[in-house]
C-alpha positions as CSV (number, residue, x, y, z in Angstrom):
1,X,-137.5,10.0,137.1
2,X,-137.3,13.5,135.0
3,X,-136.3,17.2,135.2
4,X,-137.0,20.5,133.9
5,X,-134.7,22.8,131.8
6,X,-132.7,19.6,130.6
7,X,-130.5,19.9,127.5
8,X,-130.0,16.9,125.1
9,X,-127.8,17.2,122.1
10,X,-128.1,14.9,119.3
11,X,-125.8,15.1,116.3
12,X,-124.8,18.6,116.9
13,X,-128.5,19.7,117.4
14,X,-129.7,20.7,121.0
15,X,-133.2,20.4,122.4
16,X,-134.2,21.6,125.8
17,X,-137.2,21.3,128.0
18,X,-139.0,19.0,130.5
19,X,-137.9,15.2,130.5
20,X,-139.8,12.2,132.1
21,X,-137.9,9.0,131.8
22,X,-139.5,5.9,132.5
23,X,-139.2,2.0,131.7
24,X,-141.9,0.7,129.5
25,X,-142.9,-2.2,127.1
26,X,-142.9,-2.0,123.3
27,X,-146.4,-3.6,122.7
28,X,-145.3,-4.6,119.1
29,X,-142.5,-6.7,120.4
30,X,-142.9,-7.3,124.0
31,X,-139.4,-5.9,124.7
32,X,-138.5,-3.4,127.5
33,X,-137.5,-0.3,126.4
34,X,-136.9,3.3,127.9
35,X,-139.3,5.9,126.9
36,X,-138.8,9.7,127.3
37,X,-141.9,12.1,127.5
38,X,-141.1,15.6,126.4
39,X,-142.7,18.8,127.1
40,X,-142.2,22.5,126.7
41,X,-139.4,21.7,124.1
42,X,-137.3,24.4,122.3
43,X,-135.4,23.4,119.3
44,X,-133.4,25.2,116.7
45,X,-132.2,24.1,113.2
46,X,-129.4,26.0,111.5
47,X,-126.1,26.0,110.1
48,X,-124.1,27.0,113.3
49,X,-124.3,30.6,112.5
50,X,-128.0,31.2,111.6
51,X,-130.9,29.8,112.9
52,X,-133.7,29.1,110.0
53,X,-136.3,27.0,112.0
54,X,-137.3,27.4,115.6
55,X,-139.9,25.0,117.5
56,X,-141.2,26.1,120.7
57,X,-143.6,24.7,123.3
58,X,-143.0,21.1,121.6
59,X,-144.3,17.8,123.2
60,X,-143.5,14.3,122.2
61,X,-141.5,11.3,123.1
62,X,-138.1,9.5,122.6
63,X,-137.1,5.8,123.0
64,X,-133.4,5.0,124.2
65,X,-131.7,2.0,123.5
66,X,-128.0,0.9,124.5
67,X,-126.4,2.6,121.2
68,X,-129.0,5.0,119.9
69,X,-132.0,7.3,120.3
70,X,-135.2,7.9,118.0
71,X,-138.2,9.9,118.5
72,X,-140.2,13.0,117.4
73,X,-142.0,16.0,118.8
74,X,-144.0,18.9,117.4
75,X,-144.9,22.5,118.5
76,X,-145.1,26.1,117.5
77,X,-142.9,26.6,114.5
78,X,-141.0,30.0,113.3
79,X,-139.3,29.7,110.0
80,X,-136.4,32.4,109.4
81,X,-135.5,31.4,105.8
82,X,-135.0,34.6,103.4
83,X,-137.8,34.3,100.7
84,X,-139.6,31.5,102.0
85,X,-143.1,31.3,103.8
86,X,-144.0,27.9,105.1
87,X,-147.3,26.3,106.5
88,X,-148.2,22.8,107.2
89,X,-147.9,19.7,109.8
90,X,-144.3,20.2,111.5
91,X,-142.5,17.7,113.5
92,X,-139.0,17.1,114.4
93,X,-137.8,13.6,113.8
94,X,-134.9,12.0,115.2
95,X,-133.3,8.5,114.4
96,X,-129.8,7.9,115.1
97,X,-130.0,4.3,114.2
98,X,-129.3,3.0,110.8
99,X,-132.7,1.2,110.6
100,X,-136.5,2.0,110.4
101,X,-137.9,2.5,113.9
102,X,-141.4,0.9,114.8
103,X,-142.1,1.1,118.3
104,X,-145.6,1.5,120.3
105,X,-145.6,2.0,124.0
106,X,-146.9,4.1,126.8
107,X,-144.8,6.9,128.5
108,X,-146.0,9.5,130.9
109,X,-149.5,7.9,131.0
110,X,-149.8,8.5,127.1
111,X,-149.8,5.8,124.3
112,X,-146.9,6.5,121.7
113,X,-146.8,5.0,118.2
114,X,-143.4,5.9,116.8
115,X,-142.7,4.9,113.1
116,X,-139.5,6.4,111.6
117,X,-137.6,5.9,108.4
118,X,-134.0,4.6,108.7
119,X,-131.4,7.1,109.7
120,X,-129.3,8.4,111.0
121,X,-130.8,12.0,110.9
122,X,-132.1,14.8,112.9
123,X,-134.5,16.5,110.9
124,X,-137.7,18.8,110.6
125,X,-140.6,17.5,108.6
126,X,-143.1,20.1,107.3
127,X,-146.0,18.2,105.7
128,X,-146.8,14.3,105.1
129,X,-148.5,12.3,102.8
130,X,-152.2,13.2,102.6
131,X,-151.5,16.4,104.3
132,X,-148.9,18.3,102.2
133,X,-147.4,21.5,103.3
134,X,-147.3,24.6,101.3
135,X,-144.0,26.7,100.7
136,X,-144.3,30.1,99.2
137,X,-141.1,30.9,97.2
138,X,-140.8,34.2,95.0
139,X,-144.5,34.4,95.1
140,X,-145.1,31.0,93.8
141,X,-146.6,28.3,96.0
142,X,-145.2,24.7,95.9
143,X,-147.0,21.9,97.9
144,X,-145.2,18.7,99.0
145,X,-143.2,17.3,102.0
146,X,-140.3,19.0,102.9
147,X,-137.5,17.5,105.2
148,X,-134.9,20.0,106.6
149,X,-131.5,18.8,108.0
150,X,-128.5,20.5,109.1
151,X,-125.4,18.7,107.8
152,X,-121.6,18.9,107.9
153,X,-119.7,19.7,105.1
154,X,-116.8,17.5,104.0
155,X,-114.5,20.8,103.9
156,X,-116.1,22.1,107.2
157,X,-118.9,24.0,108.3
158,X,-122.7,23.1,107.9
159,X,-125.4,23.9,105.6
160,X,-129.3,23.1,105.7
161,X,-130.3,20.6,103.0
162,X,-133.9,20.4,102.3
163,X,-135.1,17.0,100.7
164,X,-138.5,17.8,98.9
165,X,-141.1,14.9,98.2
166,X,-144.5,14.6,96.2
167,X,-144.2,18.3,95.0
168,X,-146.9,20.0,93.0
169,X,-146.8,23.4,91.6
170,X,-149.4,25.2,89.2
171,X,-148.8,28.1,86.9
172,X,-152.3,29.6,86.1
173,X,-153.8,33.0,85.3
174,X,-156.9,34.4,83.8
175,X,-158.8,31.0,84.7
176,X,-156.5,28.7,82.9
177,X,-154.1,26.3,84.0
178,X,-150.9,26.3,81.7
179,X,-148.5,24.2,83.7
180,X,-149.7,21.6,86.5
181,X,-146.3,20.0,88.0
182,X,-146.9,16.7,90.1
183,X,-144.9,13.9,91.7
184,X,-141.8,16.3,92.1
185,X,-138.6,15.4,94.0
186,X,-135.3,17.0,94.6
187,X,-132.9,18.8,96.8
188,X,-132.6,22.4,98.1
189,X,-129.8,24.1,100.1
190,X,-130.2,27.0,102.5
191,X,-127.7,29.8,103.3
192,X,-128.0,33.1,104.8
193,X,-128.8,34.4,101.2
194,X,-131.8,32.1,100.7
195,X,-132.9,29.1,99.2
196,X,-131.7,27.3,95.9
197,X,-132.5,24.2,94.4
198,X,-133.8,21.9,91.5
199,X,-136.5,19.2,91.1
200,X,-137.3,16.4,88.6
201,X,-141.2,16.1,88.0
202,X,-143.9,15.5,85.5
203,X,-146.2,18.3,84.2
204,X,-149.4,18.5,82.4
205,X,-149.0,21.6,80.0
206,X,-151.9,23.3,78.3
207,X,-150.8,26.4,76.3
208,X,-153.8,27.1,74.0
209,X,-152.7,27.0,70.4
210,X,-149.1,25.7,71.3
211,X,-148.7,22.8,73.4
212,X,-151.0,20.2,75.1
213,X,-148.9,17.2,76.5
214,X,-147.7,15.6,79.5
215,X,-143.9,15.8,79.9
216,X,-140.8,15.4,82.2
217,X,-139.6,18.7,83.4
218,X,-137.3,20.3,85.8
219,X,-138.3,23.0,88.5
220,X,-135.7,25.4,89.4
221,X,-135.9,28.0,92.3
222,X,-133.3,30.6,93.7
223,X,-134.7,33.3,96.3
224,X,-131.3,35.1,96.5
225,X,-129.9,37.6,94.2
226,X,-126.8,35.7,93.0
227,X,-126.3,32.7,91.0
228,X,-125.4,29.6,92.6
229,X,-123.0,27.0,90.8
230,X,-121.7,24.8,93.7
231,X,-121.4,21.1,94.6
232,X,-122.2,20.4,98.3
233,X,-120.5,17.5,99.7
234,X,-122.4,16.3,102.8
235,X,-119.8,13.5,103.2
236,X,-121.8,10.1,103.9
237,X,-125.1,12.0,103.4
238,X,-124.1,12.4,99.6
239,X,-123.6,15.6,97.4
240,X,-126.1,18.1,96.0
241,X,-125.0,20.0,92.7
242,X,-126.9,23.3,91.9
243,X,-126.2,25.5,88.9
244,X,-129.1,28.0,89.0
245,X,-129.1,31.8,87.9
246,X,-129.6,34.6,90.1
247,X,-133.2,34.9,91.4
248,X,-135.5,35.3,92.8
249,X,-137.7,32.9,90.8
250,X,-139.3,29.5,90.7
251,X,-139.7,28.1,87.0
252,X,-140.5,25.1,85.1
253,X,-138.1,24.2,82.3
254,X,-138.6,21.8,79.4
255,X,-135.2,21.2,77.5
256,X,-134.7,20.7,73.9
257,X,-138.5,20.0,72.7
258,X,-140.7,20.6,69.8
259,X,-143.8,23.1,69.9
260,X,-146.1,24.0,67.1
261,X,-147.8,27.5,66.6
262,X,-150.8,27.6,64.8
263,X,-151.4,31.0,63.1
264,X,-153.5,31.9,60.2
265,X,-154.5,28.4,59.1
266,X,-150.7,27.3,59.1
267,X,-148.4,25.6,61.4
268,X,-145.0,26.2,62.3
269,X,-142.9,24.0,64.3
270,X,-140.3,25.3,66.5
271,X,-137.4,23.6,68.7
272,X,-135.7,24.9,71.9
273,X,-135.8,25.2,75.8
274,X,-138.9,26.7,77.2
275,X,-139.2,28.3,80.9
276,X,-142.5,28.9,82.5
277,X,-143.1,31.1,85.4
278,X,-145.5,33.6,86.7
279,X,-145.3,37.1,88.1
280,X,-147.6,39.6,90.1
281,X,-147.6,43.0,88.1
282,X,-147.8,46.2,89.9
283,X,-151.5,46.4,89.4
284,X,-152.0,43.1,91.4
285,X,-152.5,40.9,88.1
286,X,-151.0,37.5,88.1
287,X,-149.2,37.0,84.4
288,X,-148.1,33.8,83.2
289,X,-145.0,33.9,81.0
290,X,-142.9,31.5,78.8
291,X,-139.2,32.4,78.1
292,X,-137.4,30.6,75.4
293,X,-133.8,29.9,74.9
294,X,-131.8,28.0,72.0
295,X,-135.0,28.5,69.8
296,X,-135.1,27.6,66.1
297,X,-138.0,27.9,63.6
298,X,-138.0,27.9,59.8
299,X,-140.3,30.3,58.1
300,X,-140.7,30.4,54.1
301,X,-137.0,28.8,53.8
302,X,-135.8,31.2,56.6
303,X,-134.3,29.8,59.5
304,X,-133.9,31.4,62.8
305,X,-131.4,29.8,65.2
306,X,-130.0,30.7,68.6
307,X,-133.1,32.5,69.3
308,X,-134.1,33.9,73.1
309,X,-137.1,35.8,73.8
310,X,-140.4,35.7,75.8
311,X,-144.2,35.5,75.5
312,X,-147.2,36.1,77.7
313,X,-149.7,33.5,78.0
314,X,-153.5,33.8,78.0
315,X,-156.4,31.4,77.5
316,X,-156.6,32.5,74.0
317,X,-153.2,31.8,73.1
318,X,-149.7,33.5,73.3
319,X,-147.9,36.7,72.3
320,X,-144.3,37.4,72.3
321,X,-141.1,38.2,70.6
322,X,-138.0,36.5,69.9
323,X,-134.5,37.5,68.6
324,X,-131.6,35.2,67.2
325,X,-129.5,34.7,64.1
326,X,-130.9,34.3,60.3
327,X,-129.3,31.4,58.3
328,X,-130.7,30.8,55.0
329,X,-129.3,28.1,52.7
330,X,-131.7,26.9,49.9
331,X,-130.1,25.9,46.8
332,X,-128.3,28.8,45.1
333,X,-129.7,31.2,47.8
334,X,-127.5,31.8,50.9
335,X,-127.4,34.5,53.5
336,X,-128.0,35.8,57.0
337,X,-128.5,38.4,59.4
338,X,-130.1,39.4,62.7
339,X,-133.7,38.1,63.2
340,X,-136.9,39.4,65.2
341,X,-139.7,36.9,65.3
342,X,-143.1,38.3,66.5
343,X,-145.9,35.8,67.3
344,X,-149.5,36.7,68.6
345,X,-152.1,33.8,68.5
346,X,-154.5,35.4,71.1
347,X,-156.8,37.0,68.4
348,X,-156.5,40.4,70.0
349,X,-154.4,43.4,70.6
350,X,-151.5,43.0,73.2
351,X,-149.6,45.8,74.9
352,X,-147.4,44.5,77.7
353,X,-143.9,44.8,79.0
354,X,-142.4,41.9,80.7
355,X,-138.9,41.5,82.7
356,X,-136.9,38.6,82.1
357,X,-133.3,38.4,83.6
358,X,-133.4,42.0,84.3
359,X,-134.3,43.0,80.9
360,X,-137.6,44.9,79.8
361,X,-139.1,43.3,76.8
362,X,-142.1,45.1,75.2
363,X,-144.7,42.9,73.6
364,X,-147.0,45.1,71.4
365,X,-149.7,44.0,68.7
366,X,-152.3,46.1,67.2
367,X,-156.0,45.3,66.8
368,X,-155.3,43.9,63.3
369,X,-152.6,41.7,64.6
370,X,-154.4,39.1,66.6
371,X,-153.3,36.3,64.6
372,X,-149.7,36.8,63.3
373,X,-146.4,35.2,62.8
374,X,-143.6,37.6,61.6
375,X,-140.2,37.2,61.0
376,X,-137.8,40.4,60.5
377,X,-134.4,40.4,59.3
378,X,-132.0,43.2,59.9
379,X,-128.4,43.8,58.5
380,X,-129.2,41.0,55.9
381,X,-126.9,39.8,53.5
382,X,-128.4,37.4,51.0
383,X,-126.8,36.1,47.8
384,X,-128.8,34.2,45.2
385,X,-126.8,32.1,42.8
386,X,-123.7,34.3,43.0
387,X,-125.7,36.7,40.7
388,X,-128.3,38.8,42.9
389,X,-127.1,40.1,46.2
390,X,-129.5,41.7,48.8
391,X,-128.6,43.7,51.8
392,X,-130.9,45.5,54.3
393,X,-134.0,44.9,56.4
394,X,-136.8,42.4,55.5
395,X,-139.5,40.8,57.2
396,X,-141.9,37.7,56.4
397,X,-145.2,37.3,58.0
398,X,-148.5,35.6,58.2
399,X,-151.3,37.6,58.9
400,X,-155.0,36.7,58.6
401,X,-154.4,34.0,55.8
402,X,-152.1,36.6,53.9
403,X,-148.3,36.0,53.5
404,X,-146.3,39.3,53.4
405,X,-142.8,40.2,52.5
406,X,-141.3,43.7,53.5
407,X,-138.1,45.3,53.0
408,X,-136.5,48.6,53.9
409,X,-133.0,50.3,53.4
410,X,-132.3,47.4,50.6
411,X,-129.5,47.5,48.6
412,X,-129.8,44.9,45.6
413,X,-127.3,44.2,42.9
414,X,-128.0,42.0,39.8
415,X,-124.8,41.1,38.4
416,X,-121.1,39.8,38.8
417,X,-119.6,41.3,42.1
418,X,-119.8,41.9,45.0
419,X,-121.0,45.5,44.4
420,X,-119.0,47.1,47.0
421,X,-115.6,46.6,48.5
422,X,-114.9,45.9,52.3
423,X,-114.6,49.8,52.5
424,X,-118.1,50.4,51.3
425,X,-116.8,51.8,47.9
426,X,-118.1,50.5,44.6
427,X,-116.2,47.4,43.4
428,X,-114.3,48.5,40.3
429,X,-114.4,45.0,38.9
430,X,-118.3,44.7,39.6
431,X,-120.7,44.8,36.6
432,X,-124.2,44.8,37.0
433,X,-127.5,46.9,38.0
434,X,-127.5,48.3,41.6
435,X,-130.8,49.4,43.3
436,X,-130.2,51.3,46.6
437,X,-132.4,52.8,49.4
438,X,-134.7,50.2,48.2
439,X,-138.0,49.6,49.8
440,X,-140.2,46.6,48.6
441,X,-143.7,45.2,50.0
442,X,-145.0,42.0,48.5
443,X,-148.5,40.6,49.7
444,X,-149.8,37.2,48.8
445,X,-153.2,35.9,49.0
446,X,-155.5,33.3,47.2
447,X,-154.8,29.7,47.3
448,X,-151.5,27.6,46.6
449,X,-152.7,26.6,43.2
450,X,-153.9,30.3,42.2
451,X,-152.0,32.8,44.3
452,X,-152.6,36.5,43.9
453,X,-149.9,39.3,44.4
454,X,-149.8,43.0,45.4
455,X,-146.2,44.5,44.9
456,X,-144.8,48.0,45.6
457,X,-141.0,48.5,45.2
458,X,-139.1,51.9,44.9
459,X,-135.4,52.8,44.9
460,X,-132.6,54.6,43.2
461,X,-131.1,52.7,40.3
462,X,-127.6,52.8,38.6
463,X,-125.4,50.9,36.0
464,X,-122.2,49.7,37.5
465,X,-119.1,48.5,35.6
466,X,-120.5,49.2,32.0
467,X,-118.0,51.0,30.2
468,X,-119.5,54.2,28.4
469,X,-122.8,53.9,29.6
470,X,-124.0,56.0,32.3
471,X,-127.9,55.6,33.9
472,X,-129.2,56.4,37.2
473,X,-132.6,57.3,38.4
474,X,-135.6,56.2,40.8
475,X,-137.4,53.1,39.8
476,X,-141.0,52.7,41.1
477,X,-142.8,49.3,40.5
478,X,-146.5,48.9,41.4
479,X,-148.6,45.8,40.9
480,X,-151.8,44.3,42.0
481,X,-154.1,41.7,40.6
482,X,-155.7,40.6,44.1
483,X,-158.9,42.7,43.1
484,X,-158.9,44.3,46.6
485,X,-157.3,47.5,48.1
486,X,-154.1,46.6,50.1
487,X,-152.7,48.8,53.1
488,X,-150.2,47.0,55.2
489,X,-148.2,50.0,56.3
490,X,-149.3,49.8,60.1
491,X,-148.7,46.0,60.1
492,X,-145.3,46.4,58.7
493,X,-144.2,49.2,61.1
494,X,-145.6,46.8,64.2
495,X,-143.1,44.2,63.1
496,X,-140.3,46.3,64.1
497,X,-141.8,46.4,67.8
498,X,-142.8,50.1,67.3
499,X,-145.6,51.6,69.1
500,X,-148.3,53.0,66.9
501,X,-150.4,56.0,68.2
502,X,-153.7,57.5,66.3
503,X,-153.4,60.6,64.6
504,X,-157.3,61.5,63.7
505,X,-156.1,64.9,62.2
506,X,-153.8,63.0,59.8
507,X,-151.3,66.0,59.7
508,X,-147.5,66.0,60.4
509,X,-147.8,68.7,63.1
510,X,-150.6,66.7,64.7
511,X,-148.9,63.4,64.5
512,X,-145.8,64.8,66.5
513,X,-148.1,66.3,69.2
514,X,-149.7,62.6,69.2
515,X,-146.4,60.9,69.4
516,X,-145.0,63.4,72.2
517,X,-148.0,63.1,74.3
518,X,-147.4,59.0,74.6
519,X,-143.8,59.5,74.9
520,X,-142.2,58.6,78.5
521,X,-138.4,58.6,78.0
522,X,-136.0,61.6,78.9
523,X,-135.2,62.4,75.3
524,X,-137.6,62.7,72.6
525,X,-136.6,62.8,68.9
526,X,-138.7,64.2,66.0
527,X,-137.8,62.9,62.5
528,X,-139.4,64.5,59.3
529,X,-139.4,62.8,56.1
530,X,-136.9,65.3,54.5
531,X,-134.2,64.7,57.4
532,X,-131.1,63.1,56.2
533,X,-129.7,60.7,59.2
534,X,-125.8,60.3,59.2
535,X,-126.0,56.7,59.8
536,X,-127.8,53.8,61.9
537,X,-126.3,54.8,65.2
538,X,-127.2,58.7,65.4
539,X,-129.5,58.0,68.3
540,X,-126.9,56.3,70.5
541,X,-124.4,59.1,69.6
C-alpha cells in the first residue's frame, strides 16, 4: 500500500512525498522487514526558525522495525547558510536505532543496499570518502565530508551542528603552496548569523626561507561579523565549545612554534603563534598572508616580546612588519622601549597594504631592501652599567651582509645620574656629560675576525653638575675605515615604514611637489629643516 503527500516526522524533522510500503526480505539475514520506497520527497533542515538546507524531488528508501526507523534518500539540494556555498553528493540519512544498520532488500521493484552508522540521528550528508564535497567559506575552499544535524539544546531551542571529517584546505598563490591541510576533523555550529567552528588537522607547511615542516595545526572559521565564545550543550549528543573572533575568515593556526628567518647570510630564530589565511584583493589577485601574535625574537642582544604583526607570503620569501616591546638585559646593560621589526626575504621591493582584524598594515620595502632584517626601537630608555644612559629612537638591521645601527632624537648621558628628573628638568645631583638631539649611524662590514666600521654621529653637548665649569656646543664625529663610500640614508628612513618617492631635481621645492603628488590623505603637512616642532604629538593635535 502507499500514498501521495504523506508526511513523516522523525526526531522533530519532517519529510513529505509519495510513500510505497511493502513487506520484503533482507537478503543478508533472511529476515522479513517492512520497506518503504520514497519519491518526490521534500525535506528541510533547520533550527525551528530558520531553514538552512532544503531537499526537493528526493528519492530513496526506509526500513521499519517494531521500535525504530532507518533509511536514506537524495534529491535536489538548496543551501541557505550565510557565507557558505556547498557542492557535492548530498544524502539525507536517518537511523533512529543505537546500532549500525546493514540491510539489503527490494522495495518498489528496486534493489536497496542500506548501510548506516550507529544512531540515533537525522542528518544531511554532503560528500563521502572518495568523493569529497567542497564548502566555500569566506572565499576559502574546504574539502571533506560534512554531516549536518539539527539538535535540541539542553537549555531549550535548537541549533544545526556540523561534524566535519577528512577535511582538506590549501593556501597557495603565485604558483606556490604554503599550507596544505589534510586529515582534519571537528565541529561547526550554524545560526542565522553564519557558521563558526574549529578543526584539528595536520598540515604540510612550505614558506620559502622560513619554514618547511609537517605539523599539527588548528583551523578556525567564522562567517559572521561577531565573535563566538560559547559552549553549546546538545545533551546526550555532547557539547561543542567555540572561542573564535569576529569574521569572516578561514585561517590555519600554529601555536607556540619556532621559525627561523634566513637573511643576509644570517639566521634569526623567532617564537610565537602564526596564523595563515588568504584574501582576494580588489584587483582580483589572491594574496597569501601570515599574521603573528605572542611573537619574540632576539637581534644583537635586543629582545622583542609580545609582538604582533603581519607578513605577505611569496614564492621567493616573506615580507612584513611586527611591533612589540623591547627588553634588553645583557650584563651591565638594561633597557626597554617600543619595537618595530621589518623583515623582507623576497629579494625584491614590496609595496602592499593588508588588513588584519580591521586594521590596515602597510608593508613597504625599497629595491635595495630585498634582504633585510631590521629592528627599530622608539622611546628607548637604556642604562649601561649605571653610568651611561641613552634615550630616544634606534634601529638595528642586517641588509645585504651589513649590520647597521641608527639612532635619532637621542639623549645620551655619561656620568652619575639620571640626567633628568621625572619632570624633565636637569637633575641637580647629576654629574657628567649630556649629549642631546643626537643622531648616530654605524655600519659594520667585513668579517667577524676583521670588522670594518663607518660612523657618523652629531649632537649638542654640555657638562652637567661640574661646579665652576660651563661647556656647550655641537659635537660631530665621522669615521670610516671600510674603504668604500657609505650612504644608508634611504635604508634608515624606510625602517620607520615611511614611503620614499623619487626627486630627480634634488631640490627642496621639487621634493615637496613629488611628495604631494603621491599623498592621498585629507591633510598634507610640509616640514622644512628649519621648522621647530613643539613635541611628538603635534600631528595628532
